[in-house]
N, C-alpha and C positions, 0 to 999 in steps of 0.2 A: 599745430596752430597755437598761437600765443594764448596766454590766459586772459588777455584783454581783447577779445575779438572785435573786429569792425563789422558794420552791417550797412546795407543799402536797400533801397526800394525801387521797384520798376512798375510802371503802369502805362497802358495805352489809353490815351485820353482824347475825347472829343467833348469840349466844354468851353464856356466863357473864360476869358483870361483870369478873372478874379477867382473862379473856382479852381483853376489850374494852380495859381500861385498860393491859394489857401492850402491846397494839398501839399505842395512842395514845402511851404513854410512850416506846416505842422510836423513833417518828418525831419526837416532840418532842426527844428526846435527840440525834437526828441534825441538828436545826436546822430542822425544818419551821416555816414561818411560820403555816400553818393546818393543822389536822387536822379533816376533815369526816367525821363518823360518822352514817350513816343507819341507824337502828335498825330492823331488819326485824321485831323483836319487842321489846317494852319490857323493859328491864332497869333498874329504878329506881335502883339504886346507881350503876351506870355513868353513867346519864343525869345524875344529880345531880352526880357528880364532874366530868364533862366540861363541864357548864354553868358550873361555877365556875372553869374554867381559861381564861385570857384568849385563848389561841391555838386553843382547840377550839370547834367548832360541832357541836351534836348535833341531829338532826332525827328525831323519832319518826314512822315511816311507818305510822301506824295507819289505820283505816278512813276517818276524816275526811280525812287527808292524801291518800289515793288518790281520794276523791271530789272533792276540790279539783283534783287533778291531771288526772283522767281522767273525771270526771263519771259518765256511765252505765256506762262500762267497768269502773271500780273497780280493785281490786288485781290486777295481772297474776298469773297462776297460776305461771309459771316464775320461779325465783329469779334465773336469769341475765338474764331480761327486766327484772326489777326493778333489778338491778345497773346495767344499761345506762341505764335511764331516770333513776335517781338520779345516776349520774356525770355524765350529760349535763345534768341539771337543775342540778347544782352548777357545772358549767363555764359555763353560760349566765347564771348569776346573779352574775357577777363575783366569783370566789373570792379576789380581792385578792392574787394571787400571779402570778408570771410563767410558772411551769410547774406543772401539776397532774398528779399521779401516781395512777392508778387501780389498786387492788390489793385483796387479801383479808386477812381477819383472821389467817390463818396464814402470811402472806408478809411477810418482814422484809428491807428493803433493807439491803445491806451494802457500802458504798463501800470500795474498796481504797485510795483517796486522797480528799481532801476533795471533797465533792459539788458545791459551788457553782462552783468553777473548771471542773469538767467541764461543767456546764450553760452557763456563760459561753462556753465554747469551741465550742458548737454553732453552725454557720453560720446567719445570719439567716433564710434561706429555708426552713429545716427546720421542719416542723410537729410531729413527734414523735420521741422518743428511746427506744430499747428497752433494757430490762435483762433479761438472760437468767437463768433460774433455776438454782439448785443444790438438790438434794432431800435432806432430812435422812434419815438412816438410824438404825435402832434400835441402841443399843450392844450389842455382844456381851457377854452376862453373864459370860463367862469371861475377857474381855479388854477391860474398859471404858476409855473415855478418861478423862483427868484430870477432876476435879470441875468442873462448869459448862461443859465443852466438849462439842460434838456433832460427829459426823462427817457430812459431806455428800458427795454424789457429783455430778460434773458430766458434761459430754459435749462431743464435738468439734463445732464449728459447721459443718464441712463434711460434708454428708449421706453421701457415699460412705464417708468415713473412719468416721463415726459408726456406719454399718451394720455395717462389719467389726468394729469394737471392741465393739459391743453383742453380736454373736454370740459373740465370744470371752469376754467378761466374764460373760455369763449364758447358758450353753450350752443349758439346758433350755427357757428361756422367751424368749430374746432375739429370736427371730423375730417375736414379737408386740409388742415394746416399741420405743419410740423413745428411744435413749440409755439404756435401762434405767430410764426414769422411769415411774411409775404415773400421773402427772399431766402437765401440759403442758410442752413445751420452748419454746413460743413466747415466754414471758416476759410482762412487762407494760410499759406505755409511760407516759412523761411526755408531756404534750401542752401545746404553747405556747398560752397563753390569749390572748383578745382577737381570735380569728379567727371569721369568720362561718360559719354553717351546719355546725357541728361536732357529730358524735355520737361519744361515747366508748363503745366496746364493750369486751369483756372483754380482748382482747389487742391492740387496735389502735384508731386513730382514723379516722373517716370524714369526708370533706367531701362533703356531700350524700349521694349513694349510692356514692361512690367511696372505696375504702379507701386510706389512705396506705400505699402498698406499698414505700416506701423509707425507713423510719425510720433515724435516726442510731443507731449502736450505741454504747452506753456500756460499753465493754469493761472499764473499771475499776470497774464496779459488779456486784454479784451480788444475786440475790433469793433469800434463804434460804426454802425452802418446806417447812413442817412438815406435809407431806401425810400421811405415814405414819410418824411418829417412833417408834412402838412398836406392837406387835401389838394391845394393848388399845385404843389410840387408833384404829388402822385399823379394827378390828372394830366399835367404837362408831359409826363413820360409814359402815360398809360398805354396809348395806342401803339407806340413803338415797341414797348415791352410785350404787349399782347401778340403782336405779329412777328417780331424779330428777336426780342430779348428774353428776359427771365420768365415770361408767361407764354412763350411761343408754343405752338401746337405740338411740336415733336417731343417736348419734355414730359417725363413721368410725373405722376402725382407727388406733391411734396410729402404727403402723409402716405408713404409707400407701404406702411404696415397695415393700412386699412384696405379691405377688399372693396369697399364702397366709395372710397375717396375719389373726388374729381381732381383732375389736373387743374392748375391755376388757370390755364386757358379755358377749360370747360366751365369752371366755377364763375369766372368773371364774364364769360360770354353768356352764360345762363342768366346771371343776375341782370346784366344789361338788357338782354332780350325780353325778360319777363317784367322788369321793373324800371328800366332806364337808369337815369342818374340817381333817382331816389334810392333805388336798391343798392347801388354802389356806395352811396353815402351811408346807408344803414350798416353795411359791412364795415366801412372805414371807421365809423363811430365805435362799433363794438371792439374792433381788433387794433386800431391804430391810434386812438385818442386816449391820452393819459387822464381819463376821468378819475375822480377820487375813489370810486368803488373798485375800479380795475387796479389802481395803484395799491390800494389796501390789500387786495388779493395777491397781487404780485409780490408785495413786500413780505407778506406772511410766508411765502414760499422761498424767499431769498432771491427773487428774480427782478426786483426793482433797482435800477441803477441811476444815480444822479451824476451827470457828466457836464463838465464845463470845457469846451474846446477853445474858446477865445481866439478864433481864427483871424479876426481883423487885426488884433494886436500882434499875432505871430507874423502875419503878412507884412505889417508895417516894419517889424524888426528886420526881417530878412530881405524884403524888397521895398525899401523906403521910397524909391523913385516911382513906384507904380501908383497912379492916381486912384 
């Protein structure tokens, strides 16, 4: 592999056209050689704009697509299953890059220094490289950040320290949370291309049936996750996540280290049944709102991050014909 590696990103996306193009524009702006978008549902405006961009590849995963891919089985029911199949399909068809990053439409890579030298420094025998997330918080309406900036929270990579800090930062709900995150702390991975028998799953790569259990850590990259950037956004996705997505019933507790921790499905179902929307709002305010006292406590631990994504400007640069 050359000392100046190329990289690309792949995602399976069901979202409005503007969100899709924001995602693509962000990664193009970072220097992605290829952006692969598998449309889980057709969005004609986005599909047209992506087709016209020389570095983008858009695949509509309609009924005919799944018939070709899986014949009698057709379209998989679970979104996560479709993500895995599409990412692996992309990898196996020569994505024309040295490293392929599998992520979601609400996740935005944020290198703290140039990305290509970081990829070039990964030892030759390493299959995958992990980027850990930081989770966006809703601005405090009484003390907002500067225009265009968002506050994000991070976590300690050492589990013992993370447990102690989570309990201190979020005293009412920390027992049930991993690092205070509503979503994953596992992050997402770059996978070295050209290797045989690879499956790209949500948070890791597999060789055959064996997970790559020792990925290289890209400590100078962050993955900004807009999982619950506002109450309205969180509520708009809440019911789907509770039944089918990242809070669905079959998932383990986020705080797996705790014998008494509830799963996210159990926690949110309990809050809603006992206190309705008011209880969910109380949870959201403690955990997801960048109030001054929480920011102070996060900052003291090195877990407060100020991020500027500037997605509108990036979209205008790369897709100027999109209204």
